[in-house]
MDAnalysis code that builds the backbone (N, CA, C; Angstrom):
import MDAnalysis as mda
import numpy as np

u = mda.Universe.empty(240, n_residues=80, atom_resindex=np.repeat(np.arange(80), 3), trajectory=True)
u.add_TopologyAttr("name", ["N", "CA", "C"] * 80)
u.add_TopologyAttr("resid", np.arange(1, 81))
u.add_TopologyAttr("resname", ["MET", "SER", "THR", "ARG", "THR", "ARG", "ILE", "SER", "LEU", "VAL", "ILE", "TYR", "GLY", "MET", "VAL", "GLN", "ALA", "VAL", "LEU", "PHE", "PHE", "ILE", "GLY", "THR", "ILE", "ALA", "THR", "LEU", "MET", "LEU", "THR", "ASP", "GLN", "SER", "ASP", "GLN", "ARG", "ALA", "TRP", "GLY", "ILE", "VAL", "THR", "THR", "ILE", "ALA", "LEU", "SER", "ILE", "LEU", "ILE", "GLY", "VAL", "PRO", "LEU", "THR", "TRP", "TRP", "LEU", "ALA", "PRO", "ARG", "LEU", "ARG", "ALA", "ARG", "TYR", "VAL", "ARG", "GLU", "ASN", "VAL", "PRO", "PRO", "LEU", "ARG", "GLU", "ASP", "ASP", "LEU"])
u.atoms.positions = np.array([
    [0.989, -1.049, 0.202],
    [0.267, -0.149, -0.024],
    [0.778, 1.234, 0.334],
    [0.664, 2.110, -0.834],
    [1.492, 3.588, -0.868],
    [1.268, 4.114, 0.234],
    [2.489, 5.416, 0.271],
    [1.934, 6.005, 1.267],
    [1.115, 6.612, 0.908],
    [0.783, 7.588, -0.513],
    [-0.444, 8.406, -0.769],
    [-1.920, 7.815, -0.266],
    [-2.061, 6.396, -0.674],
    [-3.198, 5.563, -0.065],
    [-3.405, 5.632, 1.291],
    [-2.220, 5.386, 2.186],
    [-2.343, 5.559, 3.614],
    [-2.686, 6.692, 4.418],
    [-2.045, 7.884, 3.860],
    [-2.487, 8.977, 4.348],
    [-3.806, 9.809, 3.881],
    [-4.386, 9.200, 2.598],
    [-5.707, 9.294, 2.094],
    [-6.927, 8.484, 3.209],
    [-6.425, 7.492, 3.556],
    [-7.261, 6.864, 4.437],
    [-7.583, 7.224, 5.620],
    [-6.387, 8.087, 6.416],
    [-6.349, 8.542, 7.320],
    [-7.235, 9.918, 7.317],
    [-7.129, 10.566, 6.363],
    [-7.846, 11.861, 6.643],
    [-9.323, 12.015, 5.750],
    [-9.947, 10.876, 5.214],
    [-10.596, 10.685, 4.427],
    [-12.195, 10.845, 5.675],
    [-12.173, 10.654, 6.615],
    [-13.055, 10.337, 7.388],
    [-13.152, 11.955, 7.871],
    [-12.057, 12.650, 8.394],
    [-12.207, 14.072, 8.554],
    [-12.524, 15.079, 7.472],
    [-12.205, 14.866, 6.366],
    [-12.898, 15.229, 4.931],
    [-14.054, 15.485, 4.560],
    [-14.645, 14.261, 4.859],
    [-15.995, 13.748, 4.905],
    [-16.949, 14.155, 5.954],
    [-16.391, 14.311, 7.262],
    [-17.316, 15.397, 8.202],
    [-17.496, 16.810, 7.796],
    [-16.219, 17.368, 7.760],
    [-16.775, 18.735, 7.112],
    [-17.178, 18.854, 5.765],
    [-17.366, 18.373, 5.044],
    [-18.346, 18.449, 3.751],
    [-19.384, 18.102, 4.274],
    [-20.281, 16.956, 5.067],
    [-21.445, 16.937, 5.396],
    [-21.537, 18.161, 6.101],
    [-20.590, 18.341, 7.109],
    [-21.284, 19.592, 8.075],
    [-21.687, 20.928, 7.472],
    [-20.727, 21.508, 6.190],
    [-21.184, 22.370, 5.208],
    [-22.638, 21.763, 4.537],
    [-23.079, 20.543, 3.734],
    [-23.771, 20.612, 3.541],
    [-25.197, 20.536, 3.987],
    [-24.999, 19.806, 5.423],
    [-26.263, 19.758, 6.305],
    [-26.418, 21.238, 6.840],
    [-25.632, 22.175, 7.040],
    [-25.682, 23.343, 7.612],
    [-27.098, 24.142, 6.262],
    [-26.274, 24.195, 4.966],
    [-26.777, 24.490, 3.996],
    [-28.216, 24.170, 3.601],
    [-28.041, 22.791, 4.130],
    [-29.722, 22.318, 3.650],
    [-30.703, 22.826, 4.827],
    [-29.963, 22.759, 5.590],
    [-31.381, 23.120, 6.630],
    [-31.518, 24.652, 6.726],
    [-30.744, 25.624, 6.344],
    [-30.974, 26.911, 6.237],
    [-31.797, 27.050, 4.641],
    [-31.157, 26.250, 4.016],
    [-32.209, 26.806, 2.265],
    [-33.423, 25.725, 2.547],
    [-34.050, 25.187, 2.922],
    [-35.542, 24.393, 3.098],
    [-36.121, 24.536, 4.428],
    [-37.244, 24.650, 3.598],
    [-38.345, 25.045, 4.537],
    [-39.220, 23.366, 5.021],
    [-39.348, 22.482, 4.393],
    [-40.224, 21.979, 4.369],
    [-39.523, 20.606, 4.768],
    [-39.910, 19.636, 5.553],
    [-39.374, 18.527, 6.491],
    [-38.689, 17.307, 5.129],
    [-39.841, 17.126, 4.229],
    [-39.572, 16.459, 2.947],
    [-38.543, 16.869, 2.188],
    [-38.242, 18.054, 2.080],
    [-37.152, 18.305, 1.251],
    [-35.736, 18.162, 2.449],
    [-35.917, 18.113, 3.471],
    [-34.737, 18.344, 4.433],
    [-34.387, 17.066, 4.168],
    [-35.285, 16.132, 4.079],
    [-35.041, 14.661, 4.360],
    [-34.285, 14.058, 3.046],
    [-34.447, 14.785, 1.760],
    [-33.958, 14.647, 0.661],
    [-32.538, 15.006, 0.721],
    [-32.869, 16.351, 1.435],
    [-31.585, 17.149, 1.107],
    [-30.540, 16.591, 2.088],
    [-30.660, 15.918, 3.118],
    [-29.664, 15.197, 4.125],
    [-29.007, 14.066, 3.121],
    [-29.949, 13.324, 2.337],
    [-29.309, 12.121, 1.980],
    [-28.165, 12.415, 0.868],
    [-28.717, 13.297, 0.097],
    [-28.069, 13.897, -0.919],
    [-26.608, 14.345, -0.402],
    [-26.657, 15.425, 0.871],
    [-25.520, 15.667, 1.097],
    [-24.690, 14.295, 1.958],
    [-25.171, 13.273, 2.552],
    [-24.288, 12.218, 2.554],
    [-23.616, 11.669, 1.229],
    [-24.568, 11.598, 0.161],
    [-24.299, 10.829, -0.990],
    [-22.933, 11.778, -1.541],
    [-23.445, 12.994, -1.786],
    [-22.037, 14.229, -2.145],
    [-21.076, 14.171, -1.348],
    [-21.051, 13.946, 0.209],
    [-19.482, 13.903, 0.612],
    [-18.925, 13.114, 0.335],
    [-20.056, 11.827, 0.288],
    [-18.905, 10.216, 0.199],
    [-18.251, 10.691, -1.419],
    [-18.653, 11.350, -2.621],
    [-18.726, 11.201, -3.601],
    [-17.222, 12.459, -3.747],
    [-17.522, 13.159, -3.066],
    [-16.481, 14.764, -3.076],
    [-15.495, 14.385, -2.420],
    [-15.470, 13.531, -1.311],
    [-14.251, 13.307, -0.396],
    [-13.340, 12.301, -0.676],
    [-13.950, 11.433, -1.695],
    [-12.671, 10.526, -2.381],
    [-11.695, 11.356, -3.035],
    [-11.917, 12.241, -3.861],
    [-11.231, 12.717, -4.594],
    [-10.545, 13.910, -4.507],
    [-10.823, 14.406, -3.248],
    [-10.346, 15.381, -2.193],
    [-9.585, 15.298, -1.523],
    [-9.419, 13.984, -0.720],
    [-8.558, 13.340, -0.197],
    [-7.226, 12.707, -0.784],
    [-7.484, 12.168, -1.940],
    [-6.568, 12.063, -3.046],
    [-5.536, 12.928, -3.751],
    [-6.455, 14.111, -3.706],
    [-5.433, 15.799, -4.263],
    [-4.527, 15.859, -3.023],
    [-5.442, 15.910, -1.664],
    [-4.781, 16.491, -0.476],
    [-3.666, 15.855, 0.029],
    [-3.870, 14.352, 0.442],
    [-2.803, 13.463, 0.645],
    [-1.187, 14.012, 0.178],
    [-0.874, 13.929, -0.957],
    [0.700, 14.312, -1.135],
    [1.068, 15.650, -0.658],
    [0.089, 16.462, -0.557],
    [0.357, 17.607, 0.001],
    [0.587, 17.743, 1.855],
    [0.297, 16.811, 1.969],
    [0.546, 16.565, 3.627],
    [1.727, 15.952, 4.254],
    [2.549, 15.061, 2.725],
    [3.599, 14.699, 3.102],
    [4.724, 15.768, 3.750],
    [6.128, 15.322, 4.343],
    [7.067, 16.144, 4.979],
    [7.884, 16.581, 3.522],
    [7.990, 15.836, 2.549],
    [8.763, 16.057, 1.481],
    [8.066, 17.557, 0.674],
    [6.729, 17.401, 0.759],
    [6.158, 18.437, -0.062],
    [6.774, 19.857, 0.662],
    [6.630, 19.802, 2.185],
    [7.012, 20.770, 2.794],
    [8.454, 21.329, 2.792],
    [9.277, 20.651, 2.616],
    [10.537, 20.605, 2.601],
    [11.154, 21.230, 0.967],
    [10.475, 20.668, 0.314],
    [10.844, 21.559, -1.133],
    [10.280, 22.679, -1.135],
    [9.408, 23.021, -0.700],
    [8.853, 24.386, -0.780],
    [8.898, 25.306, 0.600],
    [9.953, 24.801, 1.249],
    [9.792, 25.852, 2.379],
    [12.046, 25.878, 2.297],
    [12.374, 27.154, 2.156],
    [13.853, 27.710, 1.837],
    [14.765, 27.055, 3.286],
    [15.783, 26.184, 2.865],
    [16.467, 25.708, 4.047],
    [17.142, 26.904, 4.745],
    [17.230, 26.324, 6.284],
    [17.348, 27.549, 7.226],
    [18.865, 27.710, 7.098],
    [19.361, 28.832, 7.464],
    [20.615, 29.317, 7.356],
    [21.062, 29.557, 8.941],
    [22.174, 29.417, 8.972],
    [22.934, 29.629, 10.347],
    [22.666, 31.016, 11.539],
    [22.271, 31.767, 10.526],
    [22.295, 33.388, 11.212],
    [20.608, 33.234, 11.497],
    [19.626, 32.359, 10.931],
    [18.382, 32.639, 11.284],
    [18.110, 31.744, 12.723],
    [18.916, 30.983, 13.329],
    [18.999, 30.492, 14.210],
    [19.491, 31.407, 15.383],
])
């Protein structure tokens, strides 16, 4: 199993929770009837699952230390 896959599996739940929270708040604020809210929440669950997978796959390489080291200039002795 690659490092990217492992990082994606670790952060998938957190990303999905944030997407679900945003979608649920939007659903509750925008709908008036309980029938619409029920379908809105079901849609929110489906979309958070579908959007969460590619989003975590895109985000995973950016959480590696190598990515940070490549984009940060090295420390000089006078910086310490």
